[in-house]
VOPADREN-874492 format. One record per residue: z negated, y, x negated of N, C-alpha, C in turn. Coordinates in steps of 0.1 Angstrom, whole numbers, plus 2048, in hexadecimal, padded with zeros to 3 digits. Last residue first. Example, Ala and Ser with C-alpha at 12.3 -4.5 7.8 and 13.67 -1.06 7.14 Angstrom:
<pts>
[pt [7B9, 7EA, 780], [7B9, 7F5, 777], [7B1, 800, 77F]]
[pt [7B2, 7C7, 77C], [7B2, 7D3, 785], [7B2, 7DF, 77C]]
</pts>
This chain:
<pts>
[pt [7E7, 775, 779], [7F5, 776, 775], [7FF, 775, 781]]
[pt [7CC, 772, 784], [7D3, 780, 782], [7E1, 780, 77D]]
[pt [7C7, 757, 783], [7CA, 75E, 791], [7CE, 76B, 78E]]
[pt [7C2, 753, 768], [7CC, 74B, 76E], [7D0, 750, 77D]]
[pt [7AC, 764, 762], [7BA, 766, 75C], [7C4, 75F, 763]]
[pt [798, 755, 774], [79A, 763, 774], [7A9, 767, 76E]]
[pt [794, 739, 76C], [79C, 73D, 778], [7A0, 74A, 777]]
[pt [783, 73B, 757], [78F, 735, 756], [799, 737, 762]]
[pt [76D, 748, 760], [774, 74E, 757], [783, 748, 756]]
[pt [764, 733, 771], [768, 740, 776], [76F, 748, 76D]]
[pt [75B, 720, 75D], [766, 71E, 768], [76B, 72A, 76D]]
[pt [748, 72E, 74E], [753, 72A, 74A], [760, 728, 754]]
[pt [734, 731, 763], [739, 73E, 75E], [748, 73A, 756]]
[pt [72E, 716, 768], [733, 71D, 774], [739, 72A, 76E]]
[pt [736, 702, 74C], [72E, 70A, 752], [734, 712, 75F]]
[pt [740, 6E0, 748], [745, 6EE, 748], [739, 6F6, 750]]
[pt [730, 6CA, 74B], [739, 6CB, 741], [73C, 6D9, 73E]]
[pt [70C, 6C5, 753], [71A, 6CD, 757], [723, 6CB, 74A]]
[pt [6FD, 6A6, 757], [6FE, 6B2, 750], [70C, 6B8, 752]]
[pt [6FA, 68D, 760], [6F9, 697, 769], [6FA, 6A4, 764]]
[pt [700, 67A, 74F], [6F1, 67B, 751], [6EF, 686, 75B]]
[pt [71B, 676, 751], [713, 66C, 757], [704, 66F, 758]]
[pt [726, 69A, 756], [724, 68C, 74F], [71B, 681, 758]]
[pt [737, 6AB, 76D], [72B, 6A8, 768], [72E, 69A, 762]]
[pt [751, 6B2, 777], [74B, 6BB, 76F], [73C, 6B7, 76A]]
[pt [758, 69F, 788], [75D, 69D, 77C], [758, 6A9, 773]]
[pt [74F, 6A7, 7A1], [748, 69C, 799], [74C, 69D, 78C]]
[pt [74C, 6C9, 7A5], [754, 6BF, 7A7], [74E, 6B3, 79C]]
[pt [73F, 6E3, 7A1], [73A, 6D9, 7A9], [741, 6CA, 7AA]]
[pt [756, 6F1, 796], [748, 6EE, 78F], [741, 6E3, 795]]
[pt [769, 6F3, 7A9], [76C, 6EA, 79C], [75F, 6E7, 795]]
[pt [75A, 701, 7BD], [760, 6F3, 7C0], [763, 6EB, 7B4]]
[pt [756, 719, 7B0], [74C, 710, 7B4], [751, 702, 7B7]]
[pt [770, 720, 7AC], [768, 720, 7A2], [75D, 714, 7A6]]
[pt [779, 723, 7C8], [781, 718, 7BE], [777, 717, 7B2]]
[pt [769, 73B, 7CF], [768, 72C, 7D6], [76E, 721, 7CD]]
[pt [774, 74D, 7BE], [768, 749, 7BD], [766, 73A, 7C4]]
[pt [78D, 74E, 7CB], [78E, 74A, 7BD], [77F, 745, 7BA]]
[pt [785, 758, 7E5], [78F, 74B, 7E3], [78D, 747, 7D5]]
[pt [774, 770, 7E3], [76F, 762, 7E7], [778, 756, 7E4]]
[pt [77E, 788, 7E0], [779, 781, 7D5], [775, 772, 7D7]]
[pt [783, 791, 7FA], [78E, 78E, 7F1], [78B, 78A, 7E5]]
[pt [768, 793, 804], [770, 788, 809], [77D, 786, 7FF]]
[pt [750, 799, 7EC], [758, 79D, 7F7], [763, 792, 7F7]]
[pt [72F, 798, 7E0], [73B, 791, 7DF], [743, 795, 7EB]]
[pt [715, 7AE, 7D0], [71D, 7A7, 7DB], [72A, 7A0, 7D7]]
[pt [6F7, 7BC, 7C9], [702, 7B4, 7C4], [70A, 7B1, 7D0]]
[pt [6DD, 7D3, 7C0], [6E7, 7CF, 7CA], [6F2, 7C7, 7C2]]
[pt [6BB, 7D5, 7B7], [6C8, 7D4, 7B1], [6D2, 7CE, 7BD]]
[pt [6A2, 7EC, 7BF], [6A9, 7E0, 7C4], [6B7, 7E1, 7BD]]
[pt [682, 7F3, 7B3], [690, 7F8, 7B4], [697, 7EA, 7B6]]
[pt [663, 7F5, 7C3], [66D, 7EC, 7BE], [67A, 7F4, 7C0]]
[pt [63F, 7F9, 7BD], [64C, 7FF, 7BF], [657, 7F5, 7BB]]
[pt [624, 7E4, 7CB], [62C, 7EB, 7BF], [63A, 7F0, 7C3]]
[pt [617, 7D7, 7DD], [610, 7E2, 7D8], [618, 7E9, 7CD]]
[pt [62B, 7C3, 7E9], [61E, 7BF, 7DE], [617, 7CA, 7D7]]
[pt [642, 7DD, 7E8], [63D, 7CE, 7EB], [632, 7CA, 7E1]]
[pt [657, 7F6, 7F3], [649, 7F2, 7EC], [646, 7E4, 7F1]]
[pt [679, 802, 7E9], [66F, 7FB, 7F3], [661, 7F9, 7EC]]
[pt [689, 80F, 7D8], [68F, 80C, 7E5], [684, 807, 7EF]]
[pt [689, 81D, 7C0], [67F, 81F, 7C7], [683, 81A, 7D6]]
[pt [6AD, 81F, 7BD], [6A1, 821, 7B8], [695, 823, 7C3]]
[pt [6C4, 806, 7BF], [6BF, 80F, 7C8], [6B0, 813, 7C3]]
[pt [6DD, 7FF, 7A9], [6D0, 7FF, 7AA], [6CC, 80B, 7B5]]
[pt [6FD, 7EF, 7AA], [6F5, 7FA, 7A7], [6E7, 7F7, 7AA]]
[pt [70F, 7D8, 7AD], [711, 7E5, 7B2], [709, 7F1, 7B0]]
[pt [71A, 7BB, 79E], [710, 7C7, 79E], [716, 7D2, 7A3]]
[pt [728, 79F, 7B0], [72B, 7AA, 7A8], [721, 7B6, 7A9]]
[pt [722, 77D, 7AF], [721, 789, 7B6], [723, 794, 7AB]]
[pt [726, 764, 7A2], [732, 76C, 7A4], [730, 779, 7AD]]
[pt [712, 757, 798], [717, 751, 7A4], [724, 75A, 7A9]]
[pt [709, 765, 781], [70D, 757, 780], [716, 752, 78D]]
[pt [6FD, 77A, 790], [70A, 77D, 788], [711, 770, 784]]
[pt [6E6, 771, 79C], [6F0, 777, 7A5], [6FE, 776, 79D]]
[pt [6D8, 767, 785], [6DE, 75E, 790], [6E9, 763, 797]]
[pt [6D2, 77E, 77A], [6DB, 776, 772], [6E2, 76B, 77B]]
[pt [6C2, 789, 78D], [6CC, 790, 78A], [6D7, 786, 783]]
[pt [6AD, 776, 78E], [6B5, 776, 799], [6C1, 77F, 797]]
[pt [6A3, 77C, 773], [6A8, 76E, 776], [6B2, 76F, 783]]
[pt [69A, 795, 774], [6A5, 792, 76C], [6AB, 785, 76E]]
[pt [68D, 7AB, 788], [68F, 79C, 78A], [69C, 797, 780]]
[pt [68F, 7C6, 789], [689, 7C1, 77D], [689, 7B1, 77D]]
[pt [69A, 7CB, 7A0], [6A2, 7CE, 795], [69B, 7C9, 788]]
[pt [697, 7B3, 7B9], [691, 7BD, 7B1], [699, 7BF, 7A7]]
[pt [6B7, 7AE, 7CA], [6AC, 7A9, 7C4], [6A4, 7B5, 7BE]]
[pt [6D1, 7A4, 7E0], [6C8, 7AE, 7DC], [6BC, 7A8, 7D5]]
[pt [6F1, 79B, 7E9], [6E5, 795, 7E2], [6DE, 7A1, 7DC]]
[pt [709, 797, 804], [701, 79F, 7FA], [6F6, 796, 7F5]]
[pt [72A, 796, 80B], [71F, 78E, 80A], [715, 793, 800]]
[pt [743, 79F, 822], [73C, 7A3, 817], [730, 79C, 818]]
[pt [752, 797, 838], [759, 79E, 82E], [751, 7A0, 820]]
[pt [753, 777, 849], [74A, 783, 846], [754, 78A, 839]]
[pt [75C, 760, 856], [765, 76D, 857], [75C, 779, 851]]
[pt [752, 748, 852], [751, 74E, 860], [759, 75B, 861]]
[pt [758, 744, 838], [75F, 73B, 841], [75C, 740, 84F]]
[pt [743, 752, 82D], [752, 758, 82C], [75B, 750, 837]]
[pt [72D, 744, 833], [72E, 754, 836], [73E, 758, 838]]
[pt [730, 72C, 827], [730, 72E, 836], [732, 73C, 83B]]
[pt [731, 732, 80C], [73E, 72D, 814], [73C, 72E, 822]]
[pt [716, 73A, 808], [721, 744, 806], [72E, 741, 80E]]
[pt [70A, 722, 80D], [707, 72E, 814], [712, 738, 814]]
[pt [716, 712, 7FA], [717, 70F, 805], [713, 71A, 810]]
[pt [70F, 71F, 7E1], [71C, 71D, 7E5], [71E, 71C, 7F4]]
[pt [6F2, 71C, 7E1], [6F8, 729, 7E3], [707, 72A, 7E6]]
[pt [6F2, 702, 7E1], [6EB, 706, 7EB], [6F1, 715, 7ED]]
[pt [6FD, 6FD, 7C4], [705, 6F9, 7D3], [6FF, 6FE, 7DE]]
[pt [6E8, 705, 7B6], [6F5, 70D, 7B5], [6FD, 709, 7C2]]
[pt [6D5, 6F3, 7BC], [6D3, 701, 7BE], [6DF, 708, 7C0]]
[pt [6E3, 6DB, 7B3], [6DD, 6DD, 7C1], [6DC, 6EB, 7C5]]
[pt [6E3, 6DE, 798], [6F0, 6DF, 7A0], [6EC, 6E1, 7AF]]
[pt [6C6, 6F2, 78E], [6CD, 6E7, 790], [6DA, 6E8, 798]]
[pt [6B6, 707, 788], [6BF, 703, 77E], [6C6, 6F6, 781]]
[pt [69E, 6FC, 79F], [6A2, 706, 795], [6AA, 700, 789]]
[pt [694, 6E6, 7AF], [6A2, 6EC, 7B0], [6A7, 6F5, 7A7]]
[pt [679, 6E3, 7A7], [682, 6D7, 7A9], [690, 6DC, 7A9]]
[pt [66E, 6FD, 7A8], [673, 6F7, 79B], [67C, 6EB, 79B]]
[pt [67C, 70C, 7C5], [670, 705, 7BD], [677, 700, 7B0]]
[pt [68A, 72A, 7CF], [68F, 71D, 7C8], [680, 717, 7C0]]
[pt [68E, 73E, 7E5], [682, 739, 7DF], [686, 72A, 7DB]]
[pt [69E, 75A, 7F3], [69F, 74D, 7EB], [693, 74A, 7E4]]
[pt [69F, 770, 804], [692, 766, 806], [694, 75A, 7FE]]
[pt [6C2, 770, 80A], [6B6, 774, 806], [6AB, 76B, 808]]
[pt [6E4, 77C, 80E], [6DB, 770, 80D], [6CE, 776, 806]]
[pt [6F1, 791, 828], [6EB, 78F, 81A], [6E3, 783, 81C]]
[pt [711, 79D, 837], [704, 795, 837], [6FE, 793, 82A]]
[pt [729, 7AD, 849], [721, 7AD, 83E], [714, 7A3, 841]]
[pt [73A, 7B8, 85D], [73E, 7AD, 857], [737, 7A9, 84B]]
[pt [733, 7CB, 86F], [736, 7D0, 862], [73D, 7C4, 859]]
[pt [72C, 7BB, 884], [735, 7C4, 887], [739, 7CA, 87A]]
[pt [719, 7A8, 87A], [726, 7A4, 87B], [72F, 7B0, 87E]]
[pt [701, 7A8, 864], [706, 7B2, 86C], [716, 7B0, 86E]]
[pt [6E2, 79D, 85B], [6EF, 798, 85F], [6F4, 7A3, 869]]
[pt [6CE, 79C, 849], [6D4, 7A9, 84C], [6E3, 7A5, 850]]
[pt [6D2, 77A, 83D], [6CA, 785, 843], [6D2, 792, 842]]
[pt [6CC, 75A, 837], [6D6, 763, 83B], [6CF, 76E, 842]]
[pt [6B6, 74D, 81F], [6B8, 751, 82B], [6C6, 758, 82C]]
[pt [6A4, 730, 810], [6AC, 73C, 80E], [6B0, 742, 81D]]
[pt [690, 718, 7FD], [696, 71F, 80A], [69E, 72B, 806]]
[pt [689, 6F7, 7F1], [68D, 706, 7ED], [692, 70B, 7FC]]
[pt [68A, 6DB, 7F4], [684, 6E1, 7E6], [687, 6F0, 7E6]]
[pt [687, 6C0, 80A], [688, 6CF, 808], [681, 6D3, 7FA]]
[pt [693, 6A1, 801], [687, 6A9, 804], [68B, 6B8, 800]]
[pt [6A5, 68D, 7F7], [6A2, 68F, 805], [697, 699, 809]]
[pt [6AB, 689, 7DB], [69B, 686, 7E1], [69A, 685, 7F0]]
[pt [6C2, 691, 7DA], [6BE, 686, 7D2], [6B1, 680, 7D6]]
[pt [6C7, 6A8, 7E9], [6CC, 69B, 7EE], [6C6, 68F, 7E7]]
[pt [6B0, 6C0, 7F1], [6B5, 6B8, 7E4], [6B9, 6AA, 7E9]]
[pt [6B5, 6DA, 808], [6B1, 6CC, 806], [6B7, 6C5, 7FA]]
[pt [6AB, 6F7, 80F], [6B3, 6F1, 805], [6AD, 6E2, 804]]
[pt [6A9, 707, 830], [6A2, 6FF, 825], [6AD, 6F7, 81D]]
[pt [6AC, 728, 83C], [6B3, 71C, 839], [6A9, 713, 82F]]
[pt [6A6, 742, 852], [6A1, 73A, 849], [6A9, 72C, 849]]
[pt [6B2, 75F, 859], [6B4, 753, 85E], [6B1, 748, 855]]
[pt [6A0, 77F, 85F], [6A8, 774, 856], [6A8, 768, 85D]]
[pt [6AC, 776, 87A], [6B2, 77F, 86F], [6A5, 784, 869]]
[pt [6A1, 764, 88B], [6B0, 764, 88A], [6B7, 76E, 880]]
[pt [683, 752, 888], [68B, 75E, 885], [699, 75B, 885]]
[pt [675, 73A, 888], [67B, 73E, 895], [684, 74B, 894]]
[pt [669, 738, 86F], [674, 72F, 874], [67B, 730, 87F]]
[pt [655, 74A, 86A], [663, 74E, 867], [66E, 744, 86B]]
[pt [63D, 73F, 872], [640, 74B, 878], [64E, 751, 875]]
[pt [63F, 727, 863], [640, 726, 872], [643, 734, 878]]
[pt [63A, 731, 849], [647, 72B, 84D], [649, 72A, 85D]]
[pt [620, 738, 84B], [62A, 742, 848], [638, 73C, 84D]]
[pt [613, 720, 851], [612, 72A, 85B], [61E, 734, 857]]
[pt [619, 712, 83A], [61E, 70B, 845], [61E, 717, 851]]
[pt [609, 721, 829], [617, 721, 827], [620, 71C, 834]]
[pt [5F0, 71C, 832], [5F5, 72A, 832], [604, 72A, 830]]
[pt [5ED, 701, 82E], [5EE, 707, 83D], [5F2, 714, 83C]]
[pt [5EF, 6FE, 813], [5F9, 6FA, 81C], [5F9, 6FF, 829]]
[pt [5E8, 718, 7FD], [5E2, 70F, 806], [5ED, 70C, 80F]]
[pt [5F4, 729, 7EA], [5EC, 71F, 7E5], [5E7, 716, 7F0]]
[pt [613, 73A, 7E9], [609, 734, 7F4], [600, 727, 7ED]]
[pt [617, 75A, 7D9], [617, 74D, 7DB], [60D, 746, 7E4]]
[pt [626, 76A, 7F7], [622, 75E, 7EC], [61A, 763, 7E1]]
[pt [63E, 783, 7FA], [633, 77C, 7FE], [630, 772, 7F3]]
[pt [655, 790, 7F0], [64C, 798, 7F6], [63F, 792, 7FB]]
[pt [65E, 785, 7CF], [65D, 783, 7DC], [651, 78B, 7E3]]
[pt [659, 785, 7B3], [662, 78E, 7B8], [665, 78C, 7C7]]
[pt [647, 770, 7B0], [644, 77D, 7AA], [64B, 788, 7B1]]
[pt [64B, 756, 7B6], [645, 75F, 7C2], [645, 76D, 7BC]]
[pt [650, 746, 7A3], [65A, 747, 7AC], [657, 751, 7B6]]
[pt [638, 742, 791], [643, 74C, 78D], [64E, 74F, 799]]
[pt [622, 733, 792], [626, 73C, 79F], [631, 745, 79D]]
[pt [61B, 723, 77F], [618, 730, 77C], [61C, 73B, 787]]
[pt [625, 70A, 789], [616, 70C, 786], [612, 71A, 785]]
[pt [638, 6FD, 79E], [639, 70A, 797], [62A, 70E, 794]]
[pt [632, 6EA, 7AD], [636, 6E6, 79F], [638, 6F3, 797]]
[pt [631, 6F3, 7C8], [624, 6F0, 7C1], [627, 6EE, 7B1]]
[pt [649, 6F2, 7D2], [645, 6FF, 7CE], [639, 6FD, 7C4]]
[pt [648, 6D7, 7DB], [652, 6DA, 7D0], [64C, 6E8, 7C9]]
[pt [633, 6D7, 7EE], [632, 6CF, 7E3], [63B, 6D4, 7D8]]
[pt [63F, 6E8, 801], [632, 6EC, 7F9], [62F, 6E4, 7EE]]
[pt [657, 6DA, 808], [658, 6E8, 801], [64A, 6EB, 7FB]]
[pt [64B, 6C4, 815], [652, 6C2, 808], [653, 6D0, 802]]
[pt [63E, 6D1, 82A], [636, 6C9, 820], [63E, 6C6, 813]]
[pt [654, 6DE, 839], [648, 6E6, 831], [641, 6DC, 826]]
[pt [668, 6CE, 846], [669, 6D4, 838], [65D, 6D9, 831]]
[pt [663, 6C6, 860], [66A, 6BE, 857], [669, 6C2, 849]]
[pt [654, 6DA, 86C], [64E, 6CD, 86B], [654, 6C5, 861]]
[pt [665, 6F1, 868], [659, 6EF, 861], [653, 6E1, 861]]
[pt [684, 6F1, 85F], [67D, 6EB, 868], [66F, 6E9, 862]]
[pt [69F, 708, 858], [692, 706, 853], [68D, 6FF, 860]]
[pt [6C0, 6F9, 859], [6B7, 701, 85D], [6A8, 6FE, 85B]]
[pt [6CD, 6F0, 838], [6CB, 6ED, 845], [6C0, 6F7, 84C]]
[pt [6E0, 6E3, 820], [6DA, 6F2, 822], [6D8, 6EF, 833]]
[pt [6DE, 6CA, 808], [6E0, 6CF, 814], [6DA, 6DD, 817]]
[pt [6EC, 6C2, 7E7], [6E1, 6C6, 7F1], [6E6, 6C8, 7FE]]
[pt [701, 6B5, 7DA], [6F3, 6B6, 7D3], [6E8, 6BB, 7DC]]
[pt [715, 6B8, 7EB], [715, 6AA, 7E3], [705, 6A9, 7DD]]
[pt [70D, 6C5, 80B], [714, 6C6, 7FE], [712, 6B9, 7F8]]
[pt [710, 6D5, 82C], [70D, 6C8, 822], [716, 6C9, 815]]
[pt [6FC, 6E6, 841], [708, 6E9, 838], [705, 6DD, 82B]]
[pt [6F1, 6E4, 864], [6F1, 6E0, 856], [6FE, 6E1, 84D]]
[pt [6EE, 702, 875], [6F2, 6F5, 872], [6F1, 6F0, 866]]
[pt [6EF, 71B, 884], [6E2, 713, 881], [6E6, 705, 880]]
[pt [707, 731, 877], [703, 726, 87F], [6F6, 721, 87B]]
[pt [708, 755, 875], [707, 747, 86D], [701, 73C, 877]]
[pt [71A, 765, 890], [70F, 764, 887], [70F, 756, 883]]
[pt [73E, 76C, 88D], [733, 766, 895], [727, 764, 889]]
[pt [74D, 78A, 884], [74D, 77D, 883], [740, 779, 88B]]
[pt [75F, 7A4, 896], [753, 79F, 891], [750, 791, 88F]]
[pt [781, 7A9, 88D], [777, 7A4, 898], [76C, 7A1, 891]]
[pt [79D, 7BE, 888], [791, 7B8, 883], [786, 7B5, 890]]
[pt [7B8, 7C6, 88E], [7B4, 7B9, 892], [7A5, 7B3, 88F]]
[pt [7BA, 7D7, 86F], [7C0, 7D4, 87C], [7BC, 7C6, 881]]
[pt [7A9, 7EC, 85D], [7A9, 7DD, 860], [7AD, 7D8, 86C]]
[pt [7B4, 802, 845], [7B3, 7FE, 854], [7B2, 7EF, 854]]
[pt [7A2, 80E, 828], [7AF, 807, 82F], [7AB, 803, 83C]]
[pt [791, 830, 82C], [793, 821, 827], [79F, 81B, 82E]]
[pt [7A2, 84F, 822], [799, 845, 82B], [79B, 837, 826]]
[pt [7A6, 870, 817], [7A7, 862, 814], [79C, 85B, 81D]]
[pt [7B7, 887, 82A], [7AA, 882, 825], [7AB, 873, 823]]
[pt [7CE, 892, 839], [7CE, 88F, 829], [7C0, 88B, 825]]
[pt [7CF, 891, 853], [7CD, 89F, 84C], [7C9, 89C, 83E]]
[pt [7D2, 878, 85B], [7DD, 881, 85C], [7DB, 88E, 859]]
[pt [7C5, 865, 83D], [7C6, 867, 84E], [7D0, 874, 850]]
[pt [7CE, 84C, 826], [7CA, 85A, 82A], [7CD, 85E, 838]]
[pt [7D8, 836, 81E], [7CB, 836, 81E], [7C5, 846, 820]]
[pt [7F5, 838, 81C], [7F0, 830, 825], [7E0, 831, 828]]
[pt [7F7, 849, 805], [7F9, 84E, 811], [7F4, 846, 81C]]
[pt [7F5, 836, 7F0], [7EA, 83D, 7F3], [7EA, 845, 7FF]]
[pt [805, 817, 7FC], [806, 824, 7F6], [7F8, 82B, 7F9]]
[pt [800, 7F3, 7F8], [7FF, 800, 801], [800, 80C, 7F7]]
</pts>
């Protein structure tokens, strides 16, 4: 398109038109199946015990530092907290089930769901040590992202405390693009938080999806389960190929 196509009748620059745009459906409360994990609606009776046990492997409680709640040292408190959130439609809580054990070992949500704008955020990610740095954790993020773009959303967001280096590295590894920092964006646990913003948009998704699928392919893992190529290497190999 020419620059003229993005200007109104009085010469002001405007965004591209979206002819036929229809707001997508909200995320379904259904199971998303992968090879390493399942992403399924949070069910307190089914998942709470396994989640509490898996979280308990984090002896230093590091996984809770940058979340607005936790740690939970008592099962009853954790179960009560989960129960209060299991009925929420936004955020919409999902459990991550490790297929090797059949037990839930992490949670995440679809949140700030805005069909008219075509945007949605992934948040409340709490990966226990059972899932951290595992293929199942990556696959859980892929399954959620795939579901969002399959529904027709235009933008998928990731936000975190700007000081949370681990979350920021994860976002970048997964293909999210850094957009900037909102200074003094909120207060939690009695302290100020600057929020780092990341996103993936629909035009970036096809190549990113191919990268995830190549990385998750059985041939990318040796007999002991170790990756042959990193996700970053797979993404890098695809970028020049797609740009030619």
